[in-house]
N, C-alpha and C positions, 0 to 999 in steps of 0.2 A: 504494499500499500504506500502511496505517496499523497502528500497534502500540498496543494499548489494553489496559486491564485486563480479566481474565477476567470473564466473565458466566456465570451458571448456564445460560443458554440455549446455551452453547457446548459442553456436555458431549457431546452425541451425535456432533457433527461431530469433536471432538477425539479421542474414541474411535476413530472411524473413521481419522483420521490416524495415531494410535499403531498401530492394527492394520495399516495399510498399510506402516509401517516397522518392523513386527515389534518393537514395543516395548510391546506390551500383554500381557506374560506374567503379570502379576499384578494382576487387576482390584480387589483390595483396596487395593493402593497407587496404582493409575492410573485406577481407574473413577470414575464420575460422583460416588458418595459421597465418594470421597478428594478429588476436585477441589473439592467443596464445602467440605471440612474444610481444604484448602490455602487457599482464598479467605478463610475465617474467621480464619486464623492471622496474627496481627500480624508475625510474623518472617518471612513468606513474601512473595515477589512472584510473581506468576502473570500472564503477559502473553500476548496473542494477536495474531498478525498476521492482517490480513484484507485481501482484494481484492475489490472490488466487493461490499462488505457481506458477504463469505462468509469465515469462518476458514479460513486455509491454513497455520497454523503456531502453536506454542506454545513457551513456555519456562517453567520452574519453578525457584525456588531459595529459599534462606533466608539470612538474616543474623542472626548471634548476638550482634551488639553490638561485634564485633571484626573478624571475617573472614565472608566471603559464599561460598556454595556454590551452583553450579548443579546441579540434579539431573537435568533432562532437557530436551532441545531436540528438537523434532520438526516437520518441515515436510513436507507432503503431496508425495508423489514426483512428481506433475505440476508442482510448483513448485520442485523442486531447482534448484540453480545459478543462482538469479535474486537472490542476496544476502539472501534473507529470514532465513536462519539467522543470518547475520552482523549483520543490523539487530536481530534479537531478542537476541543476545549484547550488542551494544553498549548497547542501551536498558536491559537489566537491570543492566549495569555501572554506567551513569550513575545509575540509582536506588539501588543499593547504595552508591556513592560518596557520593551526597547524604546517605544515612543515616549515614555515617561509616566504612564499609569501606576498608581500605587495601590489601587482597589478595582476590583472587577465585580459587576453585577450582572444579573441575568434575569430575564422575564421567563417565568417557569410556568408551564402547564401544570394544573393541579395534581396530577397522577405521576409526575416525575421527580418528586422531592429526593426519592432515594438515590438516583443517579447523581444529582448536584450534592447531596450530603457526602457522598463518597469522595468527591473532588474537593471537599473542605469548604463548600458553600454553607452559609447558615441562613435560615429564613429570618429575614430583618424587617421586612415591610411589605406591603401590598402595592401593586401598581394599578393606576386608574387609567382608564382609556377613553378617549373622545374620538369617536369614529362614527360617521365621517367628520373630519376637521371642521367642516362648515357649520356644525352644530355649535361649536364654540364661537365662531366668527358672527353668526347671525344674531340679530337682537331678539 
């Protein structure tokens, strides 16, 4: 397995992985166009795990100059429990540390706390979401 930066040619396979994990509820935030925007964002890290030249997992996060945040990790179900998710988290953490981050947070689906606890994450707070963003902007 190798971990590398996202490439636009990964889009279709990553959408399939997200769908297989029921993580593709919002194409505007997770679809190919969004993936390309993330790739272009200097604050973002977008990594892909591949085996035999085929993407099998992904991780996306951002660094704001002080703290880092992982938004999503997704590994194809056929590759679960092989250490791919752990390797993705460790690699993005290394990259964020190199950029200056001293802490790392993650948005966690409710049923995955065990995975994050094993990586030394502690439940600290809840995150609130305004989606679509227009709800915040409108009067």
